[in-house]
C-alpha positions in Angstrom: -15.3 -39.8 -17.7 -17.6 -41.1 -15.0 -15.0 -42.2 -12.7 -13.8 -38.6 -12.9 -16.6 -37.5 -11.7 -17.1 -39.7 -8.9 -13.8 -38.9 -7.4 -14.7 -34.4 -8.0 -17.6 -35.2 -5.9 -15.7 -37.0 -3.2 -13.2 -34.7 -2.9 -16.5 -32.0 -2.7 -17.5 -34.2 -0.2 -15.0 -34.6 2.3 -13.9 -31.1 1.7 -17.1 -29.8 3.3 -17.6 -33.0 5.6 -13.9 -32.0 6.8 -14.7 -28.2 6.8 -17.3 -28.6 9.5 -15.9 -30.7 12.0 -13.0 -28.4 12.0 -15.5 -25.7 12.5 -17.5 -27.6 15.5 -13.9 -28.7 17.1 -12.9 -25.0 16.9 -16.0 -24.0 18.4 -16.3 -26.6 20.6 -12.1 -25.5 21.8 -12.7 -21.7 22.4 -16.0 -22.5 23.8 -18.5 -20.6 21.8 -22.5 -20.3 21.9 -23.1 -21.8 18.7 -21.1 -24.5 19.1 -24.0 -26.8 20.3 -25.7 -26.0 16.8 -22.8 -26.6 14.5 -22.6 -30.0 16.6 -26.2 -30.7 15.7 -25.6 -29.4 12.0 -22.0 -31.9 11.9 -24.2 -34.6 12.6 -26.9 -34.1 9.9 -24.1 -33.5 7.3 -22.3 -36.4 8.2 -25.5 -38.3 6.5 -27.1 -35.2 3.8 -23.9 -34.8 2.1 -23.2 -38.9 1.1 -26.5 -38.8 0.1 -27.3 -35.8 -1.7 -23.9 -36.6 -3.8 -25.0 -39.8 -4.6 -28.0 -38.6 -5.7 -26.0 -35.8 -8.2 -23.5 -39.6 -9.3 -27.1 -41.7 -10.1 -28.3 -37.9 -11.9 -25.3 -37.8 -14.0 -25.2 -41.1 -14.5 -29.0 -41.1 -15.9 -28.6 -38.1 -17.8 -25.1 -39.3 -19.5 -26.8 -42.2 -20.1 -29.8 -40.8 -22.0 -27.8 -38.9 -24.2 -25.7 -41.6 -25.6 -29.3 -43.3 -26.6 -30.8 -40.9 -28.4 -27.4 -41.0 -30.4 -27.6 -44.4 -30.6 -31.1 -44.1 -32.2 -30.4 -41.1 -34.4 -27.7 -43.1 -36.0 -29.6 -46.5 -36.2 -32.6 -44.3 -38.1 -30.1 -42.3 -40.6 -28.5 -45.6 -41.5 -32.0 -47.4 -42.1 -33.3 -44.2 -44.8 -29.4 -44.8 -45.9 -30.7 -48.4 -47.0 
């Protein structure tokens, strides 16, 4: 399941970055007054988006690990009570 989540996050990141780059390119070609702002946003998102996706995947892994640890400890306590 974790590999599937990583693939989905990677695909979301690719779509966001590609959309931002295409928008910046189109604004540059058509000479919009916001082109420089979009270019700066593209540069910032090139760094921010992958970092945010890594944080989300890290949190997912940690939360998943905590849930499985609590389930395992619940079962071991029940086993001890039954003995």
